[in-house]
C-alpha positions as CSV (number, residue, x, y, z in Angstrom):
1,M,0.0,0.0,0.0
2,N,2.9,2.4,0.8
3,T,4.2,1.9,-2.7
4,V,1.0,3.3,-4.0
5,K,0.4,5.9,-1.3
6,K,3.6,7.8,-1.8
7,P,3.4,8.5,-5.5
8,A,-0.3,9.2,-5.2
9,T,0.4,11.8,-2.4
10,I,3.1,13.5,-4.6
11,L,0.7,13.7,-7.6
12,I,-2.1,15.1,-5.5
13,S,0.3,17.7,-3.9
14,I,1.5,18.9,-7.3
15,S,-2.1,19.1,-8.5
16,L,-3.0,21.3,-5.5
17,V,-0.1,23.6,-6.3
18,L,-1.3,23.8,-9.9
19,L,-4.8,24.5,-8.7
20,I,-3.6,27.5,-6.6
21,L,-1.8,28.8,-9.8
22,T,-5.1,28.3,-11.6
23,F,-6.9,30.6,-9.2
24,V,-4.0,33.1,-9.4
25,F,-4.2,33.4,-13.2
26,T,-8.0,33.4,-13.1
27,G,-7.8,36.4,-10.8
28,L,-5.3,38.1,-13.0
29,Q,-7.5,37.6,-16.1
30,I,-10.5,39.1,-14.3
31,D,-8.4,42.0,-13.1
32,V,-6.8,42.8,-16.5
33,K,-9.9,42.3,-18.6
34,R,-12.0,44.4,-16.2
35,K,-9.5,47.2,-16.2
36,Y,-9.6,47.3,-20.0
37,E,-13.4,47.2,-20.0
38,L,-13.7,50.1,-17.5
39,E,-10.8,52.3,-18.4
40,C,-10.5,51.9,-22.2
41,E,-12.7,52.1,-25.2
42,R,-13.2,49.6,-28.0
43,V,-12.8,50.5,-31.6
44,T,-12.4,48.7,-34.9
45,A,-8.9,49.1,-36.3
46,T,-7.1,48.0,-39.5
47,I,-3.8,46.1,-39.4
48,T,-1.4,48.0,-41.5
49,G,1.9,46.2,-40.8
50,V,4.4,44.7,-38.4
51,N,7.1,46.4,-36.4
52,T,10.2,44.8,-34.9
53,E,11.9,45.8,-31.6
54,H,15.0,44.4,-29.9
55,V,14.3,43.8,-26.1
56,Q,17.2,42.5,-24.1
57,G,18.7,40.8,-27.1
58,H,15.4,39.3,-28.2
59,K,13.2,40.3,-31.1
60,R,9.7,41.2,-30.4
61,Y,7.0,41.8,-33.0
62,Y,4.0,44.1,-32.9
63,F,1.1,44.7,-35.2
64,C,0.6,48.3,-36.4
65,Y,-3.0,49.6,-36.4
66,S,-4.8,52.5,-38.0
67,F,-8.1,53.7,-36.5
68,E,-10.2,56.8,-36.1
69,V,-11.5,58.5,-32.9
70,D,-13.6,61.6,-33.1
71,G,-12.5,62.3,-36.7
72,N,-8.8,61.9,-35.8
73,T,-6.8,59.1,-37.4
74,Y,-4.3,57.3,-35.3
75,K,-1.5,55.0,-36.5
76,V,-0.1,53.1,-33.6
77,Q,1.7,49.9,-32.5
78,D,0.1,47.1,-30.5
79,G,1.3,47.2,-26.9
80,S,1.2,43.4,-26.3
81,G,3.2,41.9,-29.1
82,I,2.3,39.0,-31.4
83,S,3.5,35.4,-31.9
84,F,6.3,34.2,-34.2
85,W,3.7,32.2,-36.2
86,Q,1.7,35.4,-36.8
87,V,4.9,37.2,-37.9
88,N,5.7,34.5,-40.5
89,N,2.1,34.8,-41.8
90,Y,1.8,38.6,-41.4
91,K,0.8,39.2,-45.0
92,S,-2.5,37.4,-44.4
93,Y,-3.3,39.8,-41.6
94,L,-2.6,43.0,-43.6
95,G,-5.8,45.0,-44.1
96,K,-7.7,42.8,-41.6
97,Q,-10.1,44.6,-39.2
98,V,-9.8,43.7,-35.6
99,E,-11.2,45.1,-32.3
100,I,-8.7,46.9,-30.0
101,Y,-8.8,48.7,-26.7
102,Y,-7.4,52.2,-26.6
103,N,-6.6,54.4,-23.7
104,L,-9.2,57.2,-23.4
105,N,-6.6,59.6,-22.1
106,N,-4.0,58.5,-24.7
107,P,-5.3,56.9,-27.9
108,N,-1.8,56.0,-28.9
109,E,-1.8,53.3,-26.2
110,V,-3.6,50.3,-27.6
111,V,-3.9,46.5,-27.1
112,S,-5.8,44.0,-29.2
113,V,-8.9,42.5,-27.5
114,D,-7.6,39.0,-28.2
115,S,-4.3,39.6,-26.4
116,S,-6.1,40.6,-23.2
117,D,-7.1,37.0,-22.9
118,T,-3.7,35.5,-22.2
119,F,-4.2,34.9,-18.5
120,S,-7.4,32.9,-19.0
121,L,-5.6,30.5,-21.3
122,I,-2.7,30.0,-18.8
123,S,-5.3,29.4,-16.1
124,V,-7.2,26.7,-17.9
125,T,-3.8,25.1,-18.9
126,F,-2.7,24.8,-15.3
127,F,-6.2,23.5,-14.3
128,S,-6.0,20.8,-17.1
129,F,-2.7,19.5,-15.7
130,A,-4.0,19.7,-12.1
131,V,-7.1,17.6,-13.1
132,I,-5.0,14.9,-14.7
133,L,-2.5,14.6,-11.8
134,Y,-5.2,14.8,-9.2
135,T,-7.3,12.1,-11.0
136,V,-4.4,9.7,-11.3
137,G,-3.4,10.3,-7.7
138,V,-6.9,9.7,-6.2
139,M,-7.5,6.7,-8.5
140,L,-4.3,5.1,-7.1
141,L,-5.6,5.7,-3.5
142,L,-9.1,4.4,-4.2
143,H,-8.2,1.5,-6.4
144,K,-9.0,-1.2,-3.8
145,S,-11.3,0.7,-1.5
146,N,-14.9,-0.2,-0.8
147,N,-17.6,1.9,-2.6
148,A,-14.9,3.2,-4.9
149,W,-17.4,4.4,-7.5
150,L,-19.2,6.6,-5.0
151,K,-15.9,7.9,-3.6
152,R,-14.7,8.7,-7.1
153,L,-17.9,10.7,-7.8
154,L,-17.6,12.7,-4.6
155,V,-13.8,13.2,-4.6
156,I,-13.0,13.4,-8.3
157,W,-15.8,14.0,-10.8
158,L,-18.0,16.3,-8.7
159,P,-15.2,18.7,-7.5
160,I,-13.8,19.0,-11.1
161,L,-17.3,19.8,-12.4
162,L,-18.0,22.4,-9.7
163,I,-14.6,24.1,-10.1
164,S,-14.9,24.2,-13.8
165,V,-18.4,25.7,-13.8
166,A,-17.4,28.2,-11.0
167,S,-14.3,29.3,-12.9
168,A,-16.3,29.9,-16.1
169,L,-18.9,31.9,-14.1
170,L,-16.2,33.9,-12.4
171,F,-15.0,35.3,-15.7
172,S,-18.3,37.2,-15.9
173,L,-16.8,39.6,-13.3
174,A,-14.3,40.6,-16.0
175,L,-17.1,42.0,-18.2
176,P,-19.0,44.5,-16.1
177,V,-21.0,45.7,-19.1
178,G,-21.6,42.6,-21.1
179,G,-21.9,40.2,-18.3
180,F,-22.0,36.4,-18.6
181,S,-23.6,36.5,-22.0
182,E,-20.3,37.8,-23.5
183,V,-18.0,35.5,-21.5
184,F,-17.7,32.8,-24.2
185,K,-17.1,35.4,-26.9
186,E,-14.5,37.4,-25.0
187,I,-12.6,34.9,-22.8
188,S,-11.3,31.7,-24.4
189,G,-10.4,30.1,-21.1
190,S,-14.1,29.8,-20.3
191,I,-14.5,27.4,-23.2
192,G,-11.7,25.3,-21.9
193,Y,-13.3,25.1,-18.4
194,T,-16.6,24.1,-20.1
195,V,-14.9,21.4,-22.0
196,I,-13.3,20.0,-18.8
197,A,-16.7,20.1,-17.1
198,G,-18.2,18.1,-19.9
199,I,-15.3,15.6,-19.8
200,S,-15.9,15.2,-16.0
201,V,-19.6,14.4,-16.7
202,L,-18.7,11.9,-19.4
203,A,-16.1,10.3,-17.1
204,W,-18.7,10.0,-14.4
205,I,-21.2,8.3,-16.8
206,S,-18.5,6.0,-18.1
207,D,-17.4,5.1,-14.6
208,S,-21.0,4.4,-13.6
209,L,-21.6,2.1,-16.6
210,I,-18.4,0.2,-15.9
211,N,-19.4,-0.1,-12.2
212,I,-22.8,-1.5,-13.1
213,K,-21.4,-3.9,-15.6
214,A,-18.8,-5.1,-13.0
215,K,-21.5,-5.7,-10.5
216,R,-23.6,-7.7,-12.9
217,G,-20.6,-9.8,-13.8
218,R,-20.1,-11.0,-10.2
């Protein structure tokens, strides 16, 4: 039993650390997105090119935008940077219209709406690994226990479902104007949490069917 308990405890401990990081990045996402929503204005901009900057010996790439506010035209650089893949395919982005946030006090300070979603993706990534490690760890501990099916439901599937749904709901705090109706459009991480919630339900159903079949086979 000790040979199983030790690795199970390690896996569960790591999963709890990842869960804490999940909540940290969920909070950061809410804070960042809410700040943009309250302090900035949205506008549709046109991508006009890509700029390159050298930061501490590394190249960073930024989209250039053109947009109008109150009859004034602004040509500015994205403040968040873009991926290497986007750089290699930048020609396909030229002329494309996208939504951006701009600072009401300084329209030259802008960031794309999509780039404000980074923390939610990190959050759901940490949570995904936490779920996998936690599930394996608890499965090891409950492998030979009595009423294992019920314990798996209460200790694994139900908590995963509740945390997933709660996290998706929490993202609505990041959108004080749009509310929950806009969460799935604005915050990609909410889709990830919904998928994990669905997987936990399917796992519970599969576990139940296997348990029923095993009992009938006895």
